[in-house]
N, C-alpha and C positions, 0 to 999 in steps of 0.2 A: 427724907432729910430731917435733921434735928436742929431746933433753934438754940439760941445761947442759953436758955434755961434748961435745956436737956429734954424738952418735950418733942414728941413726933409731930411734925407739921402735917396738916390735912393734905391729902392728895388732890390733884385737879383732874377730874374726869371730863373729857371732851366727848359729847354725844353726837353721833351721826344721825341723819334724818331717819334712816330705816329703823333705828332703835325706838324712836318716838312713835313711828307708824306701827311698830310691833306692839308697843305697850306705852300708852299715853302717860302712865304713872311711873314709868321707869326712873325718872329723875329723882324720885323719893327713895330709891333703894340703894343709896350709896353711903349710908350711915352718917358719920360726922365729917365726911369729905365734901369738898366744893364741887359743884357741877357747872360746867361751862357749855353754853349753847352758842355755837358760831352763828353770826348774823346770816350766813348763807343758808343755814338750816331753816330759819324762819322764812326766808325767801322760797325755799323748796316746799315747805309746809303750806304756803299760800296756794300752791297748785293743787293741793289735795283737800281744800276746804269744802268743795262742792262734790256731791256724789253719795251713793247709798252703800258702797262697799265698806268693809270694816276699816280699811286704811283711812277712809274719809272721816269716819267717826273718830278714830284715834287722833287725827290731825286737829279736828275741831275741839276735842276734849282737852288736848294738851294746851292749845292756845287759850282756851277758857281758863284753865287752871293757872297758867302763869300770869294772865291778865289780873286775876284776883290776887295772886300772890305778890305781884310787884306794885300794885297801887297806881298812883298818878305818875310816878317816875321811877326808873331803875338806875341807881347809881353805879359807879364803876366797881364799888366794893361788893355789889350784889344784894339780893334779897334773902332774908333768912328762910330756911325750909322748916323751921320749928325747933323745939327742944331736942337736944342730942343729934341734931342734923347740921349740915354745913350750910353754905349759901349757894344760890343760883345766880349765875352771871351770864349776860349776853355780851359776847366779845366780837369786835370787828377790828381788822388790822389792814392798813393801807399797803404796806410793803410786802412784796412777794419774796419769799425765801429764795436766795440765790441758787440753791440746789434744785429747787423746783423749776426755775427758769432754764437751768442747764439740762435737766433730765426729761421733763415733760414738754411736748411740743405745744399742746393746746391748753387753753384755760377750761376748767370744768368745775362744777360744784364740789366733787370729791376732792379735787386738788386744793380748792379754797378752804375746805374743812381741814384738810391735812396741813395747810399753811397756818391755820389758827393754832393747831397743836404745836407746830414747830416754833411759832411766835411765842407761845406761853413757855415753852422749854427754854427759849433764849432769855426772856424777860423775867422769868421766875425760876432761876437755877436752883434755888433752895427747896423747891417743891417738886414732887414726883408727878409728872404729867402722863396720863394714860388716855389713849383714844379708844372709845367704845363703839364698835360698829359690827353689824351683822353681815357686812360685805367683806368676803374673804380677800378679794383683790385689794381693797383699800387697806386692810390690815397688813397685807404683805408689803404694800408700798410704804406704809408708815414704819414698819420694822426695818426695811432696807435703808431708811434715812435716820435710823437711830431713835425713833419714837416708839415707845412701848404701846402695843395695841392688843385689845382683848375683845372677845365676843361678849354679848350680853347674855349672861347665863342664869339670871334670877329664876326663870321658869324652865330651866333644863333639868332633865332627870340625871341622876348620878352616873349611871352606866347602862349601856345597852344590854350587857350580860346580866344585869340585875333586874331587868324589866320582868314584871310578873307575866307568867305564861298561862296561868289559869288551869294548869294540869300538872300532875305528878305521877310517876310510876313508883309503886311501893312493892318491893320484893319480899319473899319469904313469908307470905300469908298462908296459913295452914288451909288445907282442903276443907276442914270442918268449918272454919271461919267463912270461907267463900260460899259454902253451901247454905249458910244462914241467909244470904241475900236472895235466895230462891224460895224462901219461906216467909210467911206473915207479911205479904205485900211488898217484899223487897227492901224493907227499912230495918236498920240495926243501930243500936246506940254507938256513937263514936267513941265513947269511953272504953268500950270493949275492944277497941283496936288501937293499942298503944303505939303500934308501928306508924300510924298516921299522926304525925306530930304537928301541932299548931296549925290546924286547918283554918282557912278563912272562908267567909260566907260565899257559897256557890262555887267553891273550888272543886275541881274534878280530879278523880283518882283512877288509875289502873292498878288494881290490887291483884297480885298474881304470885304463883309459885311455878315450879317446873312443868306442871301438867294442867293447871286450871287458872282461870282469871275471871274477873268481873269488873265492870265499869260502874263507878259510883260518884255521886255528887254530895257535898256536905251542905246540909241545911242548918244554918246558924240558929234559927229561931227555936227549934226543938232538939238541937244537937244530935241529929241523925245523919247517917250515911245512907243515901237512897240509891238503889240500883237504877241504872240508866237503861231503859229498854230501847230496842231498835225500832225506829219509826221512819217512814218515808213520806215527808210532806209533799203533797201535790205530785206524787209519783217520782220524786227525786230521791234515789237510794243513797244513803251514806256509805262511803267506801272505806272509812277508817274510824278509829276511836275518836279522833279529834272532831271529825264531822258530826259524830253522834252527840258529843258534848255540846257542840254548837247548836244543833237542832233542839236539844233539850232546853237550852237557855232561850232560844228564839221563840219557842212555843209556850214558854212558862209565863202566864199572865201576871204572876207576882214579881217577876223581874222586869223592871221598866227601862233599864239601860243595859245594852249589850255592846261590847266591842269585839270585833273579829280582826285579827292581824295575821298576815301571811303573804308569802310571795305570790306572784301571778300563777293562776292555775290551781290554787288550793281549794277553790269553791266558795270563797267568802260571799260574793254578791249573789251567786246562784242559790246558795242555801238560805240566805236572808230573804230573797224574793220568793222562793218556794214556800218558806214558812209563813211569810206575810199572806200569800194567797190561801194557804191552808186555814188560817184563822181569820180570814177577811170578814166573816160575819160578826166578829167581836168589835170591829172598828168601822168608823164612819168613812174612812178613806185610807188608801195605801199611797204614800208619797215617796217616790224615789228621787233623790236629789244628788247633785254632783257639783263640786266647786269647779269653776272654769278657770284654768291656768293657761292663758294663751301662749302660743309658741313665741320664743324670743322675748317673752314678757311684754308683748305688744297688746294694745287694747283690741277688743273684738271689732271695732270700727275699721280696722285695717283689712279685714276679710271682706270679700265681695258678697253681694246678695243681701236679702232682707234678714230680719232677726232670726227667723227660723233656719235659713240657710247657714247663718253664722254659728248657730248653736248646735245644729244636728251632729257635726263631727264629735263634739264633746259628749253628747248624750248617747251616741251609738252603742257604746259598750253595755249600757243598761238595756237597750232594745235587743242586743244580741243575747243576753241572758234570758230575757223574756221569751225569745224565739226558741231557745233550747227547751224550756218548759213546755211551750205550746206545741212544738213539733213532735214531742214524744207521744202525743195523742193524735188521732186522726183528725183531719180538717173538720169533719162533721161531729166529732166527739163533743159531748156536753161540756167537758172541762175546758176544751179549747174555745168553744163558743162563749163560755162564761168569761174567759179572759178578754175576748173581743168586746163583749158587752160592757165589761168593767172599764175598758179604755174609752169606749164611746160615751158612757155615762159619767166619766171622770171620777169613778170610784178608785181607779188606778191611774195615777198621774206621774209622769216623768218630767222633771223640770230642773233647770239650773238652780243651784243653792241660793244664789242672790235673789231669786224670785220669791222665796218664802219669807223674806224679812218683813216683819210687820204683820204677818198673818197670825191668826189665832189657831193654835194647833190642839184642838180638842178631839179626843177619841180617834187619834190617828196612829197608824203603824208607819213610822217614818224611817227610811233607810237612807243614810248619808254615805255615799260611795267615795273612795279616794280621800278619806278624812285625814290622811297624812299630809295633805297639802293645805290644811287649815292651821291657823295660829291658835294658841291656847285661848285667846280672847274670843275668837270666832266660835270655837267649840263651846265655850261657856255661854255665848249668846244663843246658840242653837238649843242647847239643853234647857236653859232657863225659860225658853218659850213653850216648853212642853206643858200642855194643860191637863186637866183631869182625864184619865183613861188613855193617855198617849204613851206609846212605847217608842223608844229611840234606839236605832241600830247604827253603829258607825263601823265601817269596814275600811281597810287600807293596808298597804305594804309600807312599813315604816323605814324600809331601806331603799325605797324607790320614790324619791321626792322631786317634784318638778318646780316647787316654789323656790325662788332664788335666795331667800333669806331664812330658810328652815333646813334642819338636818334631822337625823334619826333621833337625836336627844332633845331637840327643842320644838318639834312639831306638836300640834294640838292632840293628836291621837296618843302619842307616847305620854304626854303630860296628863291626859285624862286617865289612862290606865294606871299610871303611878299614883294619882291622887285618890282614885275610887276603890282601890283594893280593900276588901273587907266590908264594903257596904252591902246590906241585905238586898237592896234594890238593883244591885249591879252584878253582872257576870262578864267574864272575859275568857276567850280561848285563843291561843296562837295556833294557827294551822300551818304545819310544816311540810306535810307530804303533798306533793303536786299530783293532781288527778286529771289534768287536762288531756295529756297524751304522753306516750313514751318519748316522742320527739321533743315536746315542750320541756319535759323533765331533763332530758339530755342537754338541751340548749342552756337551761338554767344552771346546770352543773359545770359545763365546759366552756361556755362562751362569756 
């Protein structure tokens, strides 16, 4: 809307609880517009103050920030968010919108938040009111009642199709150029290959013509294309070019952060674990961690048994991959016995991700599985804990997300890939070819 002077009036953004639990600083990202916190949101945040999960940290952080911001009292006009920013208001309304009474049978926090948006729409007709929520269902309810609703997109990537894959196929490379990779240690100057345009640090290439090909990785430090040799860590043989690229990054001590993305059966976790075992002598401990996303979004306390019984179902995929590596050797083989000893001595540890919070991660090879179920803030928290000599691997399928408020564009793994491209300490590879079995590939394609 435009006021009588002809200026655009600031919008009113109504924030849902899940937005603040996703990013405690989200209320500062709406430029010169006003931000509204329904009183119901504060009531819901009160339930999340105690705990060690990321959502508990976000709740406490937000409440601390607005306490400082508002001072002794918060007037109806709100508190200023600073220069070139709008105001923050906490709004409560006594009257329930008649449409909510007619349409929805029961009272709920979501409906109260929705009611606040409808109240502002009625009482401030000159302002544009927008509900911000990561709950798809709440957004749909708002839209059906004529209230504009949007997802919180500040940390979303632009497009899934534009997400960095970590590899490129370059055609029409002459046989003479390819032959150079098999001389002088397999390294050639990137400037001699104009076909490879704008390479980024640790990007992988399939250079080929009709009869020959070579796999190479770009080293940004010395501007070289280095041939990728075939290697089988701990007996696991790569079955395609993508897996070879992944192993190269997983075994490179100069690369401290690796992300592997791909659908089920592409070998992400298996390759990461085999590579960790291969270079275990360089690290104090191998740590395999997984976020726990309970069924129906219920807490683990709903499950029967002690803590071990509650967690075992979530950790089982990691044990399955370890069994694949162990069983390729005989039971009495030295390699198999070494894995058993590592488990007994806790040099190899499998644990829920929440259990590593607060730990000092020095000289560790840390693999975080199912990283697509982490928020951008959780990913940042994990990586910033990496101490001297630690290598961090994150694996996941960004199209198979179990977290209720994340999607393929807003999850922590996609966010990390998008932000880290081009950093010398970072490498990424998207694994597309399934290698689990013909049946698994068929099911992925047809079902």
